[in-house]
C-alpha positions, 0 to 999 in steps of 0.5 A: 409524708416527706417529699424526696429531695432531688439530687443535684449534680456538681459542676467541676471546673478543671484546668487541663494544663498547657498541653502535656497530659502528664501535667494533669493533677490526680484530682483533675483525672478523678473528676474527668473520669467521674463526670457523666458529661464533659464540656471541653475546649477545642484546645484541650489535648485529645489525650486528656479528652480521651478520659471523658465518658461523653464530650459536649461542645463549648462553641456557644457563648459563656452564658449558653455553656453555663445554661447547658451545664446547669441543666445537666447538673440539675438533672443529677449528672456530675459535670466537668468544664474542661479548660486548657491551662487554668480555669480562672485565667480564661475570662469566658470560663470565669463568666460561666463560673459566676453564672453557676455561683448564682444558683444552688448547684454546687461547684468545684475548681481544680487548678491547672498549670497556665500556658505561660508558666508551663511553657517557660519551664519546659523551655528552660527559661527560669522566670524567677519570683519577680515577674509580670504575666499577661495574656494579651487576647486584645493586643491593641488594648494592652498597657504597653507602658506598664509592661515595658517598665515592669520589674523582673521578667515578662511572660506574655501569652499572645497569638503568633500573628501579633508577636511583631506588634508586641515587640514594636510596642515594647520598644516604643515604650522604652524597652531596649531592642537588644533585651533578650527574649524567647518565643515558645510555641506548642508549649509542653508538647512534643511539638514545642519549639523555642527560639531565643532572640531579642525584643527588637527582632521578635518578628524574626524570632517567631518565624514559622510559629502559629497559634498561641505562643509564649514570649519571655522577655528579660535576662532569664531568656539568656539562660535558655541554652544552659537549662533547655531540658525538654527539647534537648532530649535524645529523640525529641521530635522523632516520629517513631513507628511502634508496630505492636498490638494496642495491648502491648504498645503502652509501655513502649510508647511511654518510654519513647515519650520520656525521650521526647519522641512522638510514638505512632502505634500501628498494630500489625498483629492481632492475638487470637485463641487457637482454632481448637482448645484441645491442645491447651486443655490437655496441657493444663491437665498435664500441669495439674497431674504432674506430666511436666518437669519444665514449662518454658515461656517464650513471650508474655502472650504465652503467659497470658494464654496459660493464665486465661486457661487457668482462670477458665478452669478455676485454677491459680498459681498453685497448679504450677507446684512441682513444675520448674519455669524457664523464661526467654527474657525479663519481660516474660519473667515479669509477666510470670512474676505478676502471676505470683510465681518466681521463674527458675531459669532465665538466660544469663547472656543473650535473651533469646531462644539461643541464650536460653538453650545455652543455660538450659540443663540437659535431661538427667535420668537420675536427677530428673524424675520426668523427661517432658517439657511444656512449650506453649507458643504462637502458631508461627513460632520457629523450631529453634527452641524445641529442636534444641531442647530435644537435643538436650534429651527432653521430650517436648509438648509444643502446644499452640497457646495462641495465634497471631494473625495479620492486622488490617492495613493502617490509614493511607497517610500512615502507609505513605509516611512509612514508605516516604520516610515520614518516620525517623525510626521504627522499633521491631519487637518480633519477626512477625512484626517485621513480616506483617508491617511489610505485608500491610504497609510496605517497607520503611524508607531507607532513611528510617532508623530500624531498631530490632529487639534481638537477633532473630528479629534483626535477621528477619529484618535483613531478609526483607532488605532492611538495614538494622541500625540498632540492636540492644544487648538485652532483648527487652523493650526498655533496652531497645528504646534506650539503645535507640536513644543512644544511637540518636545521641551518637548520630547527632554528635557525629553530625555536629562534628561533621558540620564543624569540620565543614565550617573549618574547611570553608573558613580555611579556604576563605583565608587562603583566598584572602592571602 
């Protein structure tokens, strides 16, 4: 009888990159998600560790960490050792890998972008092919003579507290004090800050910075002003409040990040089924039996509610056969298309209830065999659309497809930030988000930029005494975020022009006094 061979897990050393979760490789993501246990450094961003099933601490020595990982792997569990930057740039992780290599436990290495390389690229500093990279964990034991005389660009990772010492040593060993230098902290994240100066003034250049910083020394640093792309984005560093449900916030937050902002998701409403299913069940039966000429969708939530009922009854898109579909906007239309159906009608102008009514055909008893419209909506929907459709001669089945209820108040620090101006902007996507945010957290501060997706949302915001700064031409989330970015660009330009005018005025006064 052959004894069954014990299955051994694999240990994968994964580099998470310098900070931006978007820099994770697909191999890294697959490995983290497949692992049963992930040993992650404290410096790894939360957005990356959130992919892990179970996190294990790494605050022990390299030998103890390797021992713990080997125990898990020998028990048959896939393990990931998650490291900030690149695994083989960290001396302790190299020791762990060597310990694993002495055993029969198989291991892989998934490289990550090192902090120095990532930070310089995001800072807009082109280090070129001739460069010297150094990670100075021990600043006193570094070979400064070799660094000061190295060809090309220096890319040095060092603690912010040691930047002044680094500058002193480089100058002492022959580097000219006026050699251009750039210092970046929080590299590749939305908190990244880069300051350009000279080697002789590194202490001043790094004022206010903390943690690991990347110092780039050489002519490349002088190109920073021309190539700065990350920190020059329209909403860079803006904290933007996103008062949406967790399910809906994703695409908005992603677009905000693409403009450089830091979205903070605060759900103000929760979507729940109707208190009784009778209305929706009757409506779905009416769709199947040909009761309706049109079905009008006013939100993605309405589409989702109908789709869930279809699945509950074992129906699919074929149940819409013979029924015309109208959508209030592109986002809703996309949700319908995802169901495998093409809407017949969208507003040609403003994407709102009024815009849809402007294009909706009146009932014609010759051309329309059926005079009834199904309108599945939220329990708190306004009467504008249903009243307008009745004026056009249609009979309306206004059905509660879902309920919107107020979410629990956010944490105290979020409430304080909302009321004290801690957010540069807030993006409202419906009247209910306005009402509920004010209800659970209070009114945003007067200096907070208020962006509203459409006229009804803007009207509600004004009712609550808010100044509406941004309203896109199209009532879609992408258009809303794009409009906010355009607003930020225009305001920055105006502030720059104002500052230039003030400086010119001051110079003119000084010149007049000299005369």
